[in-house]
C-alpha positions in Angstrom: 139.6 41.6 80.4 136.3 41.9 82.3 136.2 38.2 82.7 139.8 37.9 83.7 139.4 40.5 86.5 136.1 39.1 87.8 137.8 35.7 88.0 141.0 36.8 89.5 142.2 33.8 91.6 145.0 35.3 93.8 144.5 37.5 96.9 146.6 40.5 97.2 147.9 41.6 100.6 147.2 45.1 101.9 150.2 47.3 102.0 151.7 48.3 105.5 153.4 51.5 106.2 156.5 49.5 107.7 157.2 47.5 104.6 160.9 46.8 104.8 161.8 47.7 101.3 160.1 51.1 101.6 161.7 52.2 104.9 164.0 54.7 103.3 161.3 56.5 101.3 161.1 60.2 101.9 157.5 60.6 100.9 154.4 58.8 102.4 153.0 55.8 100.4 149.5 56.8 99.2 148.5 53.5 97.4 149.8 50.0 96.7 149.6 46.2 97.5 151.6 43.1 98.3 151.5 39.8 96.5 150.2 36.5 98.1 152.6 34.4 100.0 153.6 32.2 97.1 154.5 35.1 94.7 156.1 37.2 97.5 158.7 34.3 98.2 159.1 32.8 94.6 162.8 32.6 93.6 161.8 31.7 90.0 159.7 34.6 89.0 160.7 38.1 89.4 158.5 41.3 89.0 160.0 43.8 86.5 157.8 46.2 84.6 154.7 48.1 85.5 152.0 50.1 83.6 148.4 51.0 84.3 145.1 52.1 82.5 146.3 55.7 83.1 148.8 55.0 80.3 146.3 53.2 78.3 143.4 55.8 78.3 143.3 59.5 78.7 140.8 59.3 81.5 142.7 56.5 83.3 140.0 54.0 83.0 139.7 50.9 80.9 135.9 50.3 80.4 135.4 52.0 83.7 138.0 50.1 85.7 141.4 51.3 87.0 143.8 48.5 86.3 147.4 47.7 87.1 149.6 45.3 85.0 152.9 44.0 86.2 155.4 41.9 84.1 157.4 39.0 85.7 160.4 37.3 84.2 161.1 33.7 84.7 164.7 32.6 85.5 167.1 32.4 82.6 164.7 34.2 80.5 162.5 31.1 80.2 159.2 32.9 80.1 157.1 36.0 80.9 153.9 36.6 82.6 151.8 39.6 83.3 149.7 40.1 86.5 146.4 41.9 86.0 144.8 43.7 89.0 142.1 46.2 89.6 143.0 49.1 91.7 140.2 50.1 94.2 140.8 53.2 96.3 144.3 52.7 97.8 144.9 49.0 97.1 144.2 45.8 95.3 142.1 42.8 96.4 142.8 40.2 93.8 144.8 39.6 90.8 145.6 37.0 88.1 148.7 35.9 86.0 148.6 35.7 82.4 151.4 34.1 80.4 152.8 35.6 77.1 153.1 33.5 74.2 154.7 33.9 70.8 153.0 32.2 67.8 155.3 30.4 65.6 154.8 27.9 62.6 157.5 25.6 61.4 157.9 25.3 57.7 156.9 21.6 57.7 153.9 22.2 60.0 150.4 23.6 59.2 149.4 24.5 62.6 150.5 27.5 64.7 152.3 26.7 68.1 152.5 29.0 71.0 156.1 29.1 72.7 157.1 31.1 75.8 158.3 34.7 75.1 162.0 34.5 76.2 162.8 38.1 77.3 163.6 39.9 80.5 160.5 42.1 80.2 162.2 44.8 82.3 159.6 47.5 81.2 156.0 47.5 79.8 153.8 50.2 78.4 150.0 50.1 77.7 148.4 52.4 75.1 144.9 51.7 73.9 144.3 48.0 73.2 148.1 47.2 73.0 150.7 46.3 75.4 154.5 46.8 74.5 157.0 44.7 76.2 160.7 45.5 76.3 162.9 43.0 74.4 166.3 43.9 75.7 168.4 43.6 72.4 165.8 43.5 69.8 163.3 46.3 70.6 159.7 45.8 71.5 157.0 43.1 71.3 153.3 44.0 70.9 150.4 42.2 72.7 146.7 42.9 72.4 145.2 43.0 76.0 141.8 41.8 75.0 143.0 38.7 73.0 143.6 35.9 75.3 143.5 32.1 75.1 142.6 29.8 77.8 144.7 26.6 77.9 143.5 23.1 78.7 145.0 23.4 82.3 143.1 26.8 82.9 146.1 29.1 82.5 145.6 32.2 80.3 148.0 33.1 77.5 148.1 36.5 75.7 149.7 35.9 72.2 152.0 38.3 70.5 150.5 40.2 67.6 153.5 42.2 66.4 157.0 43.4 66.9 159.1 46.5 66.3 162.8 45.9 66.2 166.2 47.6 65.9 168.2 46.8 62.6 170.4 44.1 64.0 173.7 45.2 62.3 176.7 43.7 64.0 177.8 47.2 65.6 174.3 47.5 67.1 174.3 44.1 68.6 177.6 44.8 70.3 176.9 48.3 71.5 173.2 48.7 71.7 171.1 50.7 72.4 169.3 48.4 74.9 165.6 48.2 76.0 166.3 47.3 79.5 163.1 49.3 80.5 160.4 51.3 78.8 157.5 53.7 79.7 154.9 55.7 78.0 155.3 59.5 78.0 151.9 61.2 77.5 152.5 65.0 77.4 150.3 67.3 79.3 149.7 69.5 76.2 147.8 66.6 74.4 150.6 66.1 71.9 151.3 62.6 70.6 152.6 60.0 73.2 155.9 58.5 72.9 158.0 55.8 74.5 161.1 56.3 76.7 163.5 53.5 76.8 166.8 53.1 78.6 169.5 50.7 79.6 170.9 49.2 82.6 174.6 49.5 83.1 176.1 47.8 86.3 178.2 50.2 88.3 179.0 52.3 85.1 177.7 55.7 84.1 176.7 56.5 80.6 173.3 54.9 80.3 171.4 55.9 77.2 167.9 57.3 77.3 166.2 57.1 73.9 162.9 58.5 72.8 160.9 56.4 70.3 157.6 57.2 68.4 154.7 55.2 69.6 154.6 52.3 67.1 151.6 51.5 65.0 150.8 47.8 65.8 150.5 45.3 63.1 150.9 41.7 62.4 153.3 40.2 59.9 156.9 41.2 59.6 158.6 43.0 62.5 158.7 46.8 61.7 162.1 48.8 62.2 162.3 51.4 64.9 163.8 54.9 64.3 164.6 57.1 67.4 163.4 60.7 67.8 165.8 61.8 70.7 168.6 60.3 72.7 171.0 61.4 75.5 173.3 59.9 78.1 173.1 60.0 81.9 175.9 59.9 84.4 173.8 57.7 86.7 174.5 53.9 86.8 172.3 50.8 87.7 169.2 52.4 86.1 166.1 50.4 86.4 163.5 52.8 85.1 162.8 56.1 83.3 159.5 58.2 83.5 158.6 61.5 81.8 156.4 64.0 83.6 155.7 67.6 82.8 158.9 67.7 80.5 161.0 66.4 83.2 162.4 63.0 83.8 162.5 60.6 86.8 165.3 58.0 86.8 165.2 55.1 89.4 168.5 53.2 90.2 169.1 50.3 92.4 171.9 49.7 94.9 171.8 46.0 95.7 170.6 45.4 99.3 170.6 49.1 100.1 167.9 51.6 99.2 168.0 52.8 95.6 167.7 56.3 94.4 165.1 58.4 92.4 166.7 61.3 90.5 164.3 64.1 89.4 165.4 66.1 86.4 163.4 69.3 85.6 165.4 69.6 82.5 167.2 66.4 81.1 170.0 68.5 79.8 170.9 70.2 83.1 172.8 69.0 86.1 172.3 68.4 89.0 169.3 66.5 89.6 167.4 66.3 92.8 168.0 62.8 94.3 165.7 61.1 96.7 166.2 57.9 98.7 164.1 55.3 97.1 163.1 51.6 97.7 165.3 48.5 98.0 165.3 46.6 94.9 163.3 49.2 92.7 162.1 48.4 89.2 159.9 50.1 86.7 158.1 53.4 87.1 154.6 54.6 85.8 152.5 57.7 86.2 148.8 57.4 87.3 147.9 60.8 85.8 144.4 60.9 87.0 145.6 60.5 90.6 148.9 62.4 90.1 150.9 59.4 91.7 154.2 57.8 90.7 153.8 54.1 91.0 156.7 51.6 91.3 157.5 48.1 92.4 160.2 46.1 94.1 161.6 42.7 93.1 163.6 41.1 95.9 161.7 38.0 97.3 160.6 37.8 100.8 163.0 36.1 103.2 162.0 35.9 106.9 165.8 35.8 107.7 166.5 39.0 105.9 163.6 41.4 106.3 165.6 44.5 106.2 166.6 44.1 102.5 163.8 41.9 101.1 160.2 42.3 100.1 158.0 42.5 97.0 155.4 45.4 96.9 153.7 47.7 94.5 153.7 51.2 95.9 152.8 54.8 94.8 153.9 58.4 96.1 152.8 61.8 95.2 154.1 62.9 91.8 153.4 66.6 92.7 155.7 66.3 95.8 158.5 64.8 93.9 158.4 67.5 91.2 157.8 70.4 93.5 160.9 69.4 95.5 162.8 69.2 92.3 161.6 72.6 91.4 162.9 74.2 94.6 166.3 72.6 94.4 
């Protein structure tokens, strides 16, 4: 990890207050960054999930560094990469992409091959030395953040080291639940962390939010998943769920228009407090040490459509969001 960050080869762009996808936000942006020109306009790779060292470690630091990880999905689920960046003060200076690889060995071969991980990677969660990546239909894939391989062309690959999967009965394949996004829920009372996963339903309410135990990683056969808790929400087009202080934050998209961030102080009660959110919003994560909610947007930069396009990573005050929810 240290070598990767010290050799980061892409220059991040400082975040401006007037970023088009953030124009509708009701709270000031306190931290964030933009991608370089190539990544900002790329129509093949799309940023999806986000997690940080605040998920990975109780003190928010990975070996003394504050780190942001962002997953990107390649068109047609042809591959996944993760961007590693060190957060310094309010922004990021440089970052580097790492491909995800799945080790496979065919029965007639003695050597192990690495093939691209073909999932949407709509959410990621980092805990200790492991990164969990959402596999929409199957469950979760596990990667070790400090086990990377350098290819002959200089690319870095992080191999898969395990998986936790749903039992793929015919009814489950047809009806879910889905792992469209996932986040780590680390309770304030020092209880065991869990994973929250949910599903994207286009223009339809009834998305399910499911709480799962934090898996125990391990190589070998994929391990089955058993849920702890589940409920449905009337909100549609969900892109992310985040648990903070026993409440829930749900982010939803609205095409070219600003999305919404719903704050539930109690998931069983209606109504939620709803805030205008970014255009093209994706995953959510909580920087506990800074008490910030961090998210990102996915729409590629287009000079001809600046009002609805732009890719950024941004953070707002978690306390302000939750205080507003408490007064509503």
